[in-house]
TORMAR-993257 format. One record per atom (N, C-alpha, C): residue in one letter; atom name; z, y, x. Coordinates in nm, 4 decimals, decimal comma. Layout:
<vextis>
VEXTI; rest; atom; Z; Y; X
VEXTI; A; CA; Z; Y; X
...
</vextis>
This chain:
<vextis>
VEXTI; rest; atom; Z; Y; X
VEXTI; M; N; 17,0576; -3,8836; 6,2823
VEXTI; M; CA; 17,0236; -3,9700; 6,3950
VEXTI; M; C; 17,1483; -4,0527; 6,4318
VEXTI; H; N; 17,1259; -4,1779; 6,4625
VEXTI; H; CA; 17,2343; -4,2707; 6,5005
VEXTI; H; C; 17,2933; -4,2274; 6,6358
VEXTI; P; N; 17,4247; -4,2455; 6,6545
VEXTI; P; CA; 17,4878; -4,2039; 6,7818
VEXTI; P; C; 17,4224; -4,2646; 6,9058
VEXTI; S; N; 17,3773; -4,3898; 6,8978
VEXTI; S; CA; 17,3129; -4,4506; 7,0159
VEXTI; S; C; 17,1794; -4,3844; 7,0453
VEXTI; E; N; 17,1092; -4,3407; 6,9391
VEXTI; E; CA; 16,9827; -4,2708; 6,9599
VEXTI; E; C; 17,0058; -4,1364; 7,0278
VEXTI; I; N; 17,1163; -4,0716; 6,9926
VEXTI; I; CA; 17,1507; -3,9434; 7,0559
VEXTI; I; C; 17,1760; -3,9641; 7,2048
VEXTI; L; N; 17,2498; -4,0705; 7,2392
VEXTI; L; CA; 17,2770; -4,1004; 7,3810
VEXTI; L; C; 17,1476; -4,1276; 7,4570
VEXTI; I; N; 17,0571; -4,2011; 7,3940
VEXTI; I; CA; 16,9288; -4,2319; 7,4590
VEXTI; I; C; 16,8493; -4,1036; 7,4810
VEXTI; Q; N; 16,8428; -4,0190; 7,3798
VEXTI; Q; CA; 16,7688; -3,8931; 7,3932
VEXTI; Q; C; 16,8282; -3,8045; 7,5028
VEXTI; E; N; 16,9606; -3,8019; 7,5119
VEXTI; E; CA; 17,0253; -3,7235; 7,6179
VEXTI; E; C; 16,9906; -3,7793; 7,7561
VEXTI; A; N; 16,9898; -3,9116; 7,7690
VEXTI; A; CA; 16,9547; -3,9745; 7,8969
VEXTI; A; C; 16,8102; -3,9447; 7,9332
VEXTI; I; N; 16,7221; -3,9464; 7,8332
VEXTI; I; CA; 16,5808; -3,9136; 7,8582
VEXTI; I; C; 16,5684; -3,7696; 7,9070
VEXTI; S; N; 16,6390; -3,6776; 7,8421
VEXTI; S; CA; 16,6291; -3,5367; 7,8819
VEXTI; S; C; 16,6845; -3,5126; 8,0220
VEXTI; R; N; 16,7802; -3,5961; 8,0650
VEXTI; R; CA; 16,8340; -3,5847; 8,2017
VEXTI; R; C; 16,7437; -3,6549; 8,3039
VEXTI; G; N; 16,6423; -3,7254; 8,2573
VEXTI; G; CA; 16,5492; -3,7928; 8,3472
VEXTI; G; C; 16,5981; -3,9264; 8,3997
VEXTI; E; N; 16,6954; -3,9872; 8,3324
VEXTI; E; CA; 16,7528; -4,1125; 8,3807
VEXTI; E; C; 16,6564; -4,2311; 8,3689
VEXTI; F; N; 16,5501; -4,2162; 8,2918
VEXTI; F; CA; 16,4544; -4,3260; 8,2752
VEXTI; F; C; 16,3226; -4,2978; 8,3485
VEXTI; D; N; 16,3176; -4,1900; 8,4248
VEXTI; D; CA; 16,1919; -4,1467; 8,4864
VEXTI; D; C; 16,1381; -4,2414; 8,5935
VEXTI; H; N; 16,2238; -4,3061; 8,6690
VEXTI; H; CA; 16,1766; -4,3841; 8,7833
VEXTI; H; C; 16,2100; -4,5323; 8,7707
VEXTI; L; N; 16,2060; -4,5835; 8,6512
VEXTI; L; CA; 16,2323; -4,7264; 8,6312
VEXTI; L; C; 16,1121; -4,8085; 8,6756
VEXTI; P; N; 16,1355; -4,9305; 8,7262
VEXTI; P; CA; 16,0229; -5,0159; 8,7644
VEXTI; P; C; 15,9339; -5,0426; 8,6426
VEXTI; G; N; 15,8040; -5,0308; 8,6626
VEXTI; G; CA; 15,7093; -5,0580; 8,5542
VEXTI; G; C; 15,6933; -4,9437; 8,4563
VEXTI; A; N; 15,7485; -4,8278; 8,4896
VEXTI; A; CA; 15,7385; -4,7134; 8,3988
VEXTI; A; C; 15,5926; -4,6802; 8,3712
VEXTI; G; N; 15,5604; -4,6589; 8,2448
VEXTI; G; CA; 15,4246; -4,6229; 8,2060
VEXTI; G; C; 15,3288; -4,7400; 8,1957
VEXTI; K; N; 15,3786; -4,8602; 8,2222
VEXTI; K; CA; 15,2927; -4,9792; 8,2146
VEXTI; K; C; 15,3327; -5,0608; 8,0925
VEXTI; P; N; 15,2373; -5,1356; 8,0358
VEXTI; P; CA; 15,2731; -5,2194; 7,9210
VEXTI; P; C; 15,3659; -5,3330; 7,9636
VEXTI; L; N; 15,4514; -5,3741; 7,8714
VEXTI; L; CA; 15,5416; -5,4856; 7,9002
VEXTI; L; C; 15,4614; -5,6141; 7,9114
VEXTI; D; N; 15,4964; -5,6955; 8,0093
VEXTI; D; CA; 15,4325; -5,8256; 8,0254
VEXTI; D; C; 15,5229; -5,9302; 7,9607
VEXTI; L; N; 15,4873; -5,9724; 7,8431
VEXTI; L; CA; 15,5668; -6,0701; 7,7693
VEXTI; L; C; 15,5084; -6,2108; 7,7790
VEXTI; S; N; 15,4143; -6,2303; 7,8698
VEXTI; S; CA; 15,3501; -6,3616; 7,8800
VEXTI; S; C; 15,4497; -6,4710; 7,9166
VEXTI; A; N; 15,5447; -6,4416; 8,0048
VEXTI; A; CA; 15,6437; -6,5434; 8,0424
VEXTI; A; C; 15,7261; -6,5850; 7,9208
VEXTI; Y; N; 15,7579; -6,4882; 7,8365
VEXTI; Y; CA; 15,8351; -6,5187; 7,7151
VEXTI; Y; C; 15,7556; -6,6109; 7,6238
VEXTI; F; N; 15,6300; -6,5766; 7,5996
VEXTI; F; CA; 15,5499; -6,6554; 7,5062
VEXTI; F; C; 15,4988; -6,7847; 7,5681
VEXTI; D; N; 15,4963; -6,7940; 7,7004
VEXTI; D; CA; 15,4587; -6,9195; 7,7669
VEXTI; D; C; 15,5728; -7,0201; 7,7643
VEXTI; T; N; 15,6943; -6,9715; 7,7415
VEXTI; T; CA; 15,8110; -7,0596; 7,7340
VEXTI; T; C; 15,8112; -7,1268; 7,5972
VEXTI; P; N; 15,8276; -7,2582; 7,5936
VEXTI; P; CA; 15,8293; -7,3272; 7,4635
VEXTI; P; C; 15,9363; -7,2677; 7,3714
VEXTI; E; N; 15,9007; -7,2541; 7,2460
VEXTI; E; CA; 15,9889; -7,1890; 7,1494
VEXTI; E; C; 16,1268; -7,2531; 7,1438
VEXTI; E; N; 16,1321; -7,3857; 7,1577
VEXTI; E; CA; 16,2599; -7,4560; 7,1440
VEXTI; E; C; 16,3562; -7,4304; 7,2597
VEXTI; V; N; 16,3086; -7,3731; 7,3713
VEXTI; V; CA; 16,3994; -7,3455; 7,4831
VEXTI; V; C; 16,4223; -7,1956; 7,5071
VEXTI; R; N; 16,3527; -7,1105; 7,4321
VEXTI; R; CA; 16,3671; -6,9652; 7,4521
VEXTI; R; C; 16,5112; -6,9184; 7,4330
VEXTI; L; N; 16,5745; -6,9627; 7,3253
VEXTI; L; CA; 16,7109; -6,9198; 7,2983
VEXTI; L; C; 16,8049; -6,9656; 7,4095
VEXTI; A; N; 16,7885; -7,0908; 7,4512
VEXTI; A; CA; 16,8741; -7,1423; 7,5588
VEXTI; A; C; 16,8545; -7,0616; 7,6867
VEXTI; Y; N; 16,7302; -7,0302; 7,7214
VEXTI; Y; CA; 16,7046; -6,9499; 7,8407
VEXTI; Y; C; 16,7651; -6,8105; 7,8279
VEXTI; S; N; 16,7577; -6,7527; 7,7095
VEXTI; S; CA; 16,8160; -6,6198; 7,6887
VEXTI; S; C; 16,9666; -6,6232; 7,7102
VEXTI; I; N; 17,0317; -6,7264; 7,6580
VEXTI; I; CA; 17,1763; -6,7401; 7,6752
VEXTI; I; C; 17,2106; -6,7574; 7,8225
VEXTI; L; N; 17,1356; -6,8428; 7,8915
VEXTI; L; CA; 17,1595; -6,8644; 8,0342
VEXTI; L; C; 17,1369; -6,7363; 8,1138
VEXTI; K; N; 17,0315; -6,6645; 8,0808
VEXTI; K; CA; 17,0010; -6,5405; 8,1525
VEXTI; K; C; 17,1127; -6,4385; 8,1327
VEXTI; N; N; 17,1596; -6,4248; 8,0098
VEXTI; N; CA; 17,2677; -6,3299; 7,9816
VEXTI; N; C; 17,3971; -6,3687; 8,0520
VEXTI; A; N; 17,4144; -6,4972; 8,0805
VEXTI; A; CA; 17,5340; -6,5447; 8,1505
VEXTI; A; C; 17,5125; -6,5499; 8,3015
VEXTI; D; N; 17,3983; -6,4976; 8,3496
VEXTI; D; CA; 17,3623; -6,5003; 8,4918
VEXTI; D; C; 17,3569; -6,6415; 8,5478
VEXTI; V; N; 17,3126; -6,7362; 8,4654
VEXTI; V; CA; 17,2942; -6,8752; 8,5086
VEXTI; V; C; 17,1439; -6,8990; 8,5191
VEXTI; L; N; 17,1012; -6,9476; 8,6334
VEXTI; L; CA; 16,9593; -6,9702; 8,6544
VEXTI; L; C; 16,9188; -7,1118; 8,6136
VEXTI; P; N; 16,7996; -7,1261; 8,5560
VEXTI; P; CA; 16,7490; -7,2604; 8,5299
VEXTI; P; C; 16,7298; -7,3339; 8,6632
VEXTI; R; N; 16,7392; -7,4643; 8,6596
VEXTI; R; CA; 16,7268; -7,5450; 8,7820
VEXTI; R; C; 16,5941; -7,5190; 8,8525
VEXTI; E; N; 16,4891; -7,4964; 8,7766
VEXTI; E; CA; 16,3588; -7,4704; 8,8380
VEXTI; E; C; 16,3630; -7,3466; 8,9278
VEXTI; V; N; 16,4297; -7,2427; 8,8807
VEXTI; V; CA; 16,4405; -7,1188; 8,9591
VEXTI; V; C; 16,5247; -7,1433; 9,0831
VEXTI; E; N; 16,6332; -7,2176; 9,0673
VEXTI; E; CA; 16,7172; -7,2493; 9,1828
VEXTI; E; C; 16,6369; -7,3256; 9,2877
VEXTI; L; N; 16,5550; -7,4208; 9,2436
VEXTI; L; CA; 16,4730; -7,4980; 9,3379
VEXTI; L; C; 16,3768; -7,4070; 9,4138
VEXTI; L; N; 16,3137; -7,3143; 9,3436
VEXTI; L; CA; 16,2201; -7,2230; 9,4101
VEXTI; L; C; 16,2927; -7,1317; 9,5083
VEXTI; Q; N; 16,4140; -7,0915; 9,4754
VEXTI; Q; CA; 16,4923; -7,0108; 9,5696
VEXTI; Q; C; 16,5282; -7,0924; 9,6934
VEXTI; E; N; 16,5649; -7,2191; 9,6732
VEXTI; E; CA; 16,5964; -7,3062; 9,7862
VEXTI; E; C; 16,4742; -7,3233; 9,8755
VEXTI; V; N; 16,3574; -7,3405; 9,8133
VEXTI; V; CA; 16,2336; -7,3559; 9,8904
VEXTI; V; C; 16,2084; -7,2316; 9,9744
VEXTI; A; N; 16,2278; -7,1141; 9,9158
VEXTI; A; CA; 16,2055; -6,9902; 9,9904
VEXTI; A; C; 16,2983; -6,9800; 10,1112
VEXTI; L; N; 16,4252; -7,0164; 10,0921
VEXTI; L; CA; 16,5202; -7,0128; 10,2046
VEXTI; L; C; 16,4826; -7,1139; 10,3124
VEXTI; L; N; 16,4432; -7,2342; 10,2707
VEXTI; L; CA; 16,4030; -7,3365; 10,3676
VEXTI; L; C; 16,2790; -7,2937; 10,4444
VEXTI; K; N; 16,1859; -7,2272; 10,3774
VEXTI; K; CA; 16,0648; -7,1797; 10,4453
VEXTI; K; C; 16,0990; -7,0742; 10,5502
VEXTI; E; N; 16,1963; -6,9885; 10,5193
VEXTI; E; CA; 16,2409; -6,8893; 10,6183
VEXTI; E; C; 16,2996; -6,9589; 10,7407
VEXTI; E; N; 16,3836; -7,0609; 10,7166
VEXTI; E; CA; 16,4419; -7,1372; 10,8274
VEXTI; E; C; 16,3325; -7,2040; 10,9090
VEXTI; L; N; 16,2335; -7,2578; 10,8400
VEXTI; L; CA; 16,1226; -7,3265; 10,9072
VEXTI; L; C; 16,0486; -7,2306; 11,0001
VEXTI; Q; N; 16,0239; -7,1108; 10,9538
VEXTI; Q; CA; 15,9528; -7,0122; 11,0360
VEXTI; Q; C; 16,0318; -6,9731; 11,1598
VEXTI; Q; N; 16,1640; -6,9753; 11,1491
VEXTI; Q; CA; 16,2480; -6,9311; 11,2599
VEXTI; Q; C; 16,2807; -7,0424; 11,3590
VEXTI; S; N; 16,2544; -7,1654; 11,3202
VEXTI; S; CA; 16,2924; -7,2779; 11,4055
VEXTI; S; C; 16,1791; -7,3162; 11,5006
VEXTI; S; N; 16,2186; -7,3525; 11,6214
VEXTI; S; CA; 16,1192; -7,4008; 11,7189
VEXTI; S; C; 16,1422; -7,5488; 11,7508
VEXTI; D; N; 16,2526; -7,6052; 11,7059
VEXTI; D; CA; 16,2854; -7,7463; 11,7286
VEXTI; D; C; 16,2024; -7,8332; 11,6337
VEXTI; E; N; 16,1207; -7,9222; 11,6889
VEXTI; E; CA; 16,0308; -8,0046; 11,6080
VEXTI; E; C; 16,1054; -8,0957; 11,5112
VEXTI; N; N; 16,2196; -8,1500; 11,5522
VEXTI; N; CA; 16,2966; -8,2363; 11,4621
VEXTI; N; C; 16,3501; -8,1571; 11,3432
VEXTI; V; N; 16,4007; -8,0394; 11,3713
VEXTI; V; CA; 16,4511; -7,9534; 11,2645
VEXTI; V; C; 16,3374; -7,9125; 11,1724
VEXTI; R; N; 16,2231; -7,8766; 11,2298
VEXTI; R; CA; 16,1070; -7,8366; 11,1507
VEXTI; R; C; 16,0605; -7,9495; 11,0603
VEXTI; R; N; 16,0611; -8,0716; 11,1123
VEXTI; R; CA; 16,0198; -8,1882; 11,0326
VEXTI; R; C; 16,1165; -8,2086; 10,9155
VEXTI; D; N; 16,2475; -8,1985; 10,9433
VEXTI; D; CA; 16,3472; -8,2144; 10,8374
VEXTI; D; C; 16,3352; -8,1050; 10,7318
VEXTI; L; N; 16,3125; -7,9835; 10,7768
VEXTI; L; CA; 16,2960; -7,8730; 10,6827
VEXTI; L; C; 16,1702; -7,8912; 10,5975
VEXTI; S; N; 16,0627; -7,9359; 10,6598
VEXTI; S; CA; 15,9389; -7,9601; 10,5852
VEXTI; S; C; 15,9594; -8,0669; 10,4786
VEXTI; R; N; 16,0315; -8,1723; 10,5130
VEXTI; R; CA; 16,0618; -8,2776; 10,4149
VEXTI; R; C; 16,1456; -8,2218; 10,3003
VEXTI; A; N; 16,2450; -8,1428; 10,3334
VEXTI; A; CA; 16,3322; -8,0847; 10,2307
VEXTI; A; C; 16,2523; -7,9936; 10,1371
VEXTI; I; N; 16,1605; -7,9173; 10,1931
VEXTI; I; CA; 16,0751; -7,8306; 10,1120
VEXTI; I; C; 15,9903; -7,9137; 10,0173
VEXTI; E; N; 15,9262; -8,0180; 10,0708
VEXTI; E; CA; 15,8410; -8,1029; 9,9875
VEXTI; E; C; 15,9203; -8,1729; 9,8771
VEXTI; Q; N; 16,0415; -8,2175; 9,9071
VEXTI; Q; CA; 16,1244; -8,2834; 9,8058
VEXTI; Q; C; 16,1573; -8,1873; 9,6921
VEXTI; R; N; 16,1937; -8,0660; 9,7268
VEXTI; R; CA; 16,2286; -7,9689; 9,6232
VEXTI; R; C; 16,1062; -7,9280; 9,5419
VEXTI; L; N; 15,9935; -7,9131; 9,6084
VEXTI; L; CA; 15,8713; -7,8799; 9,5352
VEXTI; L; C; 15,8311; -7,9929; 9,4411
VEXTI; L; N; 15,8485; -8,1161; 9,4842
VEXTI; L; CA; 15,8183; -8,2300; 9,3978
VEXTI; L; C; 15,9095; -8,2291; 9,2749
VEXTI; K; N; 16,0394; -8,2066; 9,2952
VEXTI; K; CA; 16,1338; -8,1978; 9,1829
VEXTI; K; C; 16,0921; -8,0865; 9,0872
VEXTI; Y; N; 16,0547; -7,9731; 9,1455
VEXTI; Y; CA; 16,0133; -7,8596; 9,0634
VEXTI; Y; C; 15,8907; -7,8967; 8,9796
VEXTI; R; N; 15,7896; -7,9536; 9,0428
VEXTI; R; CA; 15,6666; -7,9902; 8,9706
VEXTI; R; C; 15,6943; -8,0910; 8,8597
VEXTI; L; N; 15,7813; -8,1876; 8,8873
VEXTI; L; CA; 15,8159; -8,2864; 8,7851
VEXTI; L; C; 15,8876; -8,2211; 8,6671
VEXTI; M; N; 15,9769; -8,1295; 8,6942
VEXTI; M; CA; 16,0486; -8,0609; 8,5870
VEXTI; M; C; 15,9526; -7,9789; 8,5007
VEXTI; V; N; 15,8603; -7,9096; 8,5665
VEXTI; V; CA; 15,7638; -7,8283; 8,4935
VEXTI; V; C; 15,6709; -7,9189; 8,4122
VEXTI; E; N; 15,6286; -8,0269; 8,4706
VEXTI; E; CA; 15,5380; -8,1193; 8,4012
VEXTI; E; C; 15,6042; -8,1806; 8,2781
VEXTI; R; N; 15,7325; -8,2138; 8,2878
VEXTI; R; CA; 15,8045; -8,2726; 8,1735
VEXTI; R; C; 15,8079; -8,1777; 8,0549
VEXTI; R; N; 15,8086; -8,0496; 8,0836
VEXTI; R; CA; 15,8164; -7,9505; 7,9763
VEXTI; R; C; 15,6843; -7,9362; 7,8997
VEXTI; R; N; 15,5766; -7,9790; 7,9590
VEXTI; R; CA; 15,4440; -7,9607; 7,8936
VEXTI; R; C; 15,4228; -8,0585; 7,7843
</vextis>
């Protein structure tokens, strides 16, 4: 048995893999196969370097802006936040559409 296999078996016997998210469920690889083949490698490299694609960054910005919007009672601020959300969503949709 290969040394790495021995380490894995020891970790299994200690129960280190017992409570992982998604344990006992099939892997969902749809996101991988939905990604165009020509960009999969680039996304893998970016992911391994902890660099997010611009689309993900935009969605994170939208989520933060929505939180601010919910907490604000000032109508001017709410209007500005709503515009900022719509602008980012438009950018996101355009980026996704270009990939199709």
